C-alpha positions in Angstrom: -19.9 24.3 137.1 -23.1 22.8 136.0 -22.8 20.5 133.0 -19.0 20.0 133.3 -18.2 16.3 133.4 -16.0 15.1 136.3 -13.0 13.2 135.0 -11.3 10.8 137.4 -7.9 9.2 137.1 -7.4 5.5 137.8 -4.3 3.2 137.9 -4.0 -0.5 137.3 -1.6 -3.1 136.0 -1.2 -6.8 135.1 -4.6 -7.6 133.8 -3.2 -10.6 131.9 -6.3 -11.1 129.8 -6.4 -14.6 128.3 -3.4 -15.9 130.4 -4.2 -19.4 131.6 -1.1 -19.8 133.8 -1.8 -16.6 135.7 -4.7 -18.5 137.3 -2.0 -20.8 138.9 0.5 -18.1 139.7 -2.1 -15.9 141.4 -4.7 -18.4 142.5 -5.4 -16.4 145.7 -6.5 -13.3 143.9 -7.8 -15.0 140.7 -10.0 -17.9 141.9 -11.5 -18.6 138.4 -12.3 -21.8 136.6 -10.9 -20.4 133.3 -9.6 -17.2 131.6 -13.0 -16.3 130.2 -14.4 -16.1 133.7 -11.4 -14.1 134.8 -11.5 -11.7 131.9 -15.2 -11.1 132.3 -14.8 -10.3 136.0 -11.9 -7.8 135.3 -13.9 -6.1 132.5 -16.9 -5.9 134.8 -15.0 -4.5 137.7 -13.2 -2.0 135.4 -16.4 -0.7 133.9 -18.2 -0.5 137.2 -15.6 2.1 138.3 -14.4 3.8 135.2 -16.6 6.0 132.9 -15.9 6.7 129.3 -14.4 10.1 130.2 -12.1 8.9 132.9 -8.3 8.4 132.4 -6.8 5.0 133.2 -3.1 4.6 133.5 -2.4 0.9 132.7 1.1 0.0 133.9 1.7 -3.0 131.6 1.1 -6.7 131.0 -2.3 -6.4 129.3 -2.8 -9.9 128.0 -1.6 -13.3 126.8 -3.9 -13.5 123.8 -3.9 -12.6 120.1 -7.5 -11.3 120.4 -7.5 -7.8 121.7 -11.3 -7.2 121.3 -11.5 -6.8 125.1 -10.0 -3.3 124.6 -13.1 -2.1 122.9 -15.2 -3.2 126.0 -13.2 -1.2 128.5 -14.4 2.3 129.5 -12.0 5.2 129.7 -9.2 7.0 127.9 -6.2 4.7 128.4 -2.6 5.8 128.8 -0.4 2.8 128.6 3.0 2.0 130.2 4.9 -0.8 128.6 5.2 -4.1 130.4 7.3 -7.1 129.5 4.4 -8.8 127.7 3.0 -5.9 125.6 4.8 -5.8 122.3 2.0 -7.4 120.2 -0.9 -5.4 121.7 0.9 -2.1 121.1 1.8 -3.1 117.6 -1.7 -4.2 116.6 -3.9 -1.9 118.7 -2.0 1.3 119.3 -5.1 3.1 118.2 -6.8 2.3 121.5 -4.3 4.2 123.6 -4.0 7.9 124.1 -0.2 7.4 124.5 2.3 4.7 125.2 5.3 5.2 127.5 8.1 3.3 129.3 8.1 5.6 132.3 5.8 8.5 132.9 5.7 11.3 135.5 2.2 12.5 136.3 0.6 14.9 138.8 -2.7 13.9 140.4 -4.4 16.1 143.0 -1.1 17.7 143.9 0.8 14.4 144.2 3.8 13.8 141.9 3.8 10.1 140.7 6.4 8.1 138.7 4.6 5.4 136.8 6.5 2.3 135.5 5.7 -1.3 135.1 8.7 -2.3 137.2 9.3 -1.6 140.9 12.0 0.9 141.6 14.0 1.2 144.8 14.5 4.8 144.2 13.1 7.2 141.6 13.0 10.8 140.6 12.5 13.0 143.7 11.6 10.1 146.0 13.4 11.9 148.8 11.0 14.8 148.3 7.9 12.6 148.7 7.2 11.7 145.1 5.2 8.5 144.8 6.0 5.5 142.6 3.2 3.3 141.2 4.1 0.0 139.6 2.9 -3.5 138.7 4.9 -6.5 137.6 5.3 -8.2 141.0 1.7 -9.5 141.4 1.8 -8.4 145.1 4.9 -10.5 145.8 7.0 -7.4 146.6 5.6 -5.5 149.6 4.4 -2.0 148.9 5.6 0.9 151.0 4.0 4.3 151.6 5.8 5.6 148.5 6.2 2.6 146.2 2.8 1.0 145.6 1.8 -2.0 143.6 -1.4 -0.9 141.7 -1.7 -4.3 139.9 -5.0 -6.1 140.0 -3.4 -8.9 142.2 -3.0 -6.5 145.1 -5.9 -7.8 147.2 -6.8 -4.3 148.3 -7.9 -3.4 144.8 -10.4 -6.2 144.1 -9.3 -6.9 140.5 -10.1 -3.3 139.5 -8.4 0.0 138.7 -8.0 2.3 141.7 -8.0 6.0 142.1 -5.5 8.1 144.1 -7.8 8.5 147.1 -8.1 4.7 147.5 -4.3 4.2 147.1 -3.5 6.9 149.6 -6.0 5.5 152.1 -4.6 2.0 151.8 -0.9 3.0 151.7 -1.3 4.5 155.2 -1.1 0.9 156.4 2.1 0.3 154.5 5.6 0.6 156.0 7.8 3.6 155.3 10.0 3.4 152.3 13.5 2.2 153.3 16.1 5.0 153.7 19.2 4.8 151.6 
């Protein structure tokens, strides 16, 4: 239809805005002199892909700062999944999120996806092909065709949110999920 805005869905995790030590922990994917430089790059990459009408599922660990003004600079409608470092941001800026969850089941282009900050070995209907997107591991736990790290430290994502098509294309290169 003419005039109808196309809305896309994106997934990301572990932005860690303002977190100085993440520059040490993830030096190969975050080669920045300081957190200001890192934060600006993540915001720029985010806004180069995401429009104000798009939905972004952020799977936790937003920041290590008490200044949450970066939220006002990010495009998109944000649905948040709690990470282990998110208590303060959700308490002080819950207004910026469409909703906040611990675990969320979504459907995207016919694919069922279980979203959680933490990596699962098995999840709802994984034997029926449901996908699981997670963060938390900073690319230290290998993804499989079904359990995929969507965090910014997965080098395939270039410090940016990713859409389902990008994830499915990259996950073809991943090993099968282990059988139980």
